[in-house]
N, C-alpha and C positions, 0 to 999 in steps of 0.2 A: 561538510553535512553538516552543521549548525548553522552556515551561511543558507545553505539550500531552504533549511526547513525557516529560516527567517526571512527569506525570501518569500517565500509560501504563502506564509501568516500575513505579510504585509500585501499580496498579491490579492489574497482572500480579504483583507479588511478594507483597501483602495476599490476591491469589487464590490464587496455589501455597502460600503459608504454610495457606490453609483448607483446601486439598484436601488436603494431606500429612496436618494433622491429622485431618481426616477419616477417611481411607483410614487412618491409623495405630489409630484408634478401632476400625473396621470389622475390622481384622483382630485388634486386641486381643480386641475381644468376641467373633469367632468363635471364638479360641483359648479365651478363659474359658469356652466354651458346651460345648466339647469336652472339656475337665476339667472341667467339673460334670456332666458327663454319665458319664465314665468313673466320678467319685467316686460316682455313685448305683448303678453296677454294670453298667450299660452298656458295652458291646463300642462304642467311639468313637473312631474313628482318619481322620487326614485325611494324606495324604503332604507336602504343603504348601499353601500359602495365596497365590499368588502375586496382587499387586494391580497394576491396569491401568484406564487409560481418563482419565487426562490429558490436558484440563485440565477437560471437563465432564463426566465422567461416574466415578462411582466404579465401581468394575468389581474385582471376586475371583473365582478360578477353584480350589474346592477340588477339589483333586487326588487320585483313588481314596480316596474318601470311603466309611466304613464305619460303619452306627448299626445296633445289636442292642439292641431291650428284653427283657429278661430278665422283665419281667411279664407280656409279652403275647406272647412268644418272636417276633414279627416283626422282622426283619431286612432290610436293605436296602445294596446294594454296587453302585457306577458309577463308570468309569472317571474321571469328573470332574463337576462342577456348578459354570455358571457365573451368577453374581448380579451383576445390572447396577441403578444407579438414579441418578437427574441428582442432581450434585452439589449444586444448590441444594434440590433435597427429598428426599430418601432414601426419603420413603412411598411412591413410585412406583417399584415392584419389579419387576423381570423375571428369571426363571429360565429355562434354558436347557441343555437335557440333552442329552446325544451321541449318535449316530447307531448308537452299538456297543451291545450286551444290557446292562440293566440287572436283576443278579440280584434275585429277591424271595424271603423267606423265611418261613412261618408256622406254626401248626401243624398243620394242611392241606396245608404240601408248599413244593416248592421251585418256583420258576419263572422264567423271564428276559422281560423286558420291553423289545420294541424299538420306539424310534420315530426317526420322519423329521422334522427341523426340529420338537421340540418344544419349546414353549416355555409357559410361563404370566405373563401380566402380570398382579400384585399390587396392589391399592392399599390401603394402610391408614392406621387411625386413625390419629393422633397419639396418642402415649406410648409408654412402654416395652412392653408390654402388645401391641404390636404389633397391635391386635386385625385383621380382616379387613371392611374394606367391600365390595370386590368382589375375584371373581379371573377372569380367562379364559384358556382352556386351548385351543390349538388345535396340532393335528399332522398331518405328512401321513401316509404309510403307518405303521400300526403293527400289532405282532402281541405274542401273549401265550402262550407255549408251556411245558406244564409238561415238565418236570426229567427226561428221560427218556423220557418218555410219548404226545409229537407235539404237536402245535396245540390252543389251546384256544379261539382265537376270531383274529379280524383285521379289519380296515377300511383302507379307502384314506384315509378322513380322519378326524377326531373334534375337535369344537367341544363346551365345556364349557362355560357361564356362569355364576359363582356370585354373588347380588348382595344385600347387605341390608337387606331392607324397611322400609319405614315403619310396620311393625306394632307385634308385642309385639317384646320384646329377643331377641335371637338367632333372629330371622326371616328366613329367606334365601328366595328365588327361585332356581331352575337352571332350564336348558333345555342338552339335550343332543342332538346328531344326531351319529349316526356316517355316514359315507355308503361304501358297498358294504359292508356288514357281514357280515362270512363267519365261520360257526362253522368250530371248527378242526376236524381228522383224528377228533379224540379224543373231541368229543361225539358228531358226526355217528356213528361206532363203536360210542359208549356205548348210541345211541339208537337205534341200527341203522336211521339215516335212507334211505330208498330211493336206489339210486346213482341215478337219472333225477332227483332234487329237485333245485332250483336251486342253486349252491353259496352263492351272495350272495343277501341283504336288499334289497327296491327301494327300502324307506324301511326306518327304524329312527330315531325321536324322541321324546322327552319334555320336559313341562314341569310343574313342581312345585314349589309352594311347602312348607317345612318348618322346624319349629320343632325347637329344640334344647333340653337341658338349661340349655346356657350359650354365652357367644358363641364363636365359632373365633378362636383367637389364639395367642401363642406357647405354652400350655399344651397345644394339641391334640398339640405333639410332644413336648414335655417331661414331661407327665404322662399323658394318656389323652385321648382322641379325645371333644369332646361328643356325646351321644347322643340322636336324634330323638325328640320326643315327640309330634308330629304330622305327619301329612303328607296335604296336598291336591294329590293327583294331577289336576291338569287338563288333561292329555291325554300317553295314551300310543300311538303310532301304528307297526306292525310287516306289512310287505308281505314275504311270504317266497312266492313265486310264486303259486298262486291263492290263498292263504292270505289275508286278511287281519285284522288285531287290533285294536280302538281300544277304549281302556279310560280311567275317569276315576272318582274316589271319594275318600274322605275317611276317615283311619285315624288314630287315635291310639294312644300306645305306653306301655305300662308302664316301670316301671324294671327289669322283667326282659326284655322287647324283646319282649311280647308284644302283638300289636297287636289292636284292636276296629274294627269299621264296617262301610261297605260300597264295593265296588266294582264297577261297570257296566260289563261287558264285551259291545262288539258284535262276532259273527265272521263275515266272509261266507265262503263254501265250507269251513264248518266241520267238515264231515266230513271232510276233506283232515287237520285234527287228531287226529282218531280214527283215520286211518290210519298217523298216526305217533307216536302212542300205543301204538297196536295191535300195529306194525313193533318198537317197544323193549320189547314184553312187558307194558307195563304195564295192558294190558285183555285178561285173559283171554276167550274166545271167548264163553261163556254172558254173561259181565259187560258185554264189548264191547257185543252186543244190546240190554241192558237200558239203557246208558247213549245208544245213538243213540236209542232208542222214546222213552224219558223227553228227550232236551236236542231232539227231533224234534216231539214236542207244543210245546215251549216254541218253538220256533221257527215253530210255524205259527200262534202265536198273532199273529203280527206281520205275517200275510200271505206273506210270502215263506220257504219253507223251507228256503233255501237260506243265509238269514243269520241268528244266531241272538245274539236281546237277552237277556241275563241278567242280573241284580243277584247280587253273591256275597257272602254275608253272612261276615264275620268274626267268630264270638265265641267264646270261652273258649276261645282257642287253635285254634280248627279253623275250615275254612272249607267252607260249600255253596253249592251253586246251587238254590235254593230249597229245594225239599224232597228235591235230592239232596244226601250228602254226600261231599267230595273229599278229605279228608283232613286234617293239619294244617297248621297255617299256620306260618310260619317266621319264625324270630325275627330280628328287626331292632337288629344289635346292631354296632357299630362297633368292630370291634378296634383 
């Protein structure tokens, strides 16, 4: 019995020593990381790095972290960020954010993001690069608000899964679901959405496979974000009132972020979409009539005049629906 007790004491002592060394290494690594960012010209501040989680978890809380990258103009500030990982394998990482607003800034403006029960579970490949194998983001109610301009968007929940696939290197599958998605007062006002239009989407979800120019790893924060080179949209579904839209397609993206490919779109009650565009001033009277006649002809080919099945052709930086030009294609660049 004495030997058993002695063995348990020795085991506890060894484990405690291991935890202390690992916790010290984590603390020192984070301190050096912030120092390295400051040496590169970033604003990289943190008030303190208290450790916790003994004996089975390595945990650290970044108290009042502030990061600002001068190269991209992107900045983030929060009251805290908690990082946890099992002491036996630190490649399983959980990030937890506070419930109070996270301040965001970019060349496009300033905003605040508020998340209830926001967390991200990461699975990392072994190695110092910290390459991402998978990530699962879940939140309760969340909202994005533009600084001084009102709400941009919100939802009751958000689920985002990102998983490295067995295909080409730097290829990932994304599954995204936002329950109770609600466009904010700011976009509703700018688009002049009618007051009687539903506040929330009945459904908003997407699944796609994306290939990037390199893997997602620690360089995505330290240097620059990996850029998409191809998108295979398996499904995009949005239901907003009587308007129902589904889309699928494939795009390739060049080094300038210009997409090329085709996207098939099915829209039920598509005239409601024209009503929204008309209310927003995007379709002056004569143009509205021309567009409605053209789309009505396309819808009639399917046998159901209320359902529009159309292929969007993305070529040379422009989007067209059959013979109908729609305008320039958005550039797909991650800042």
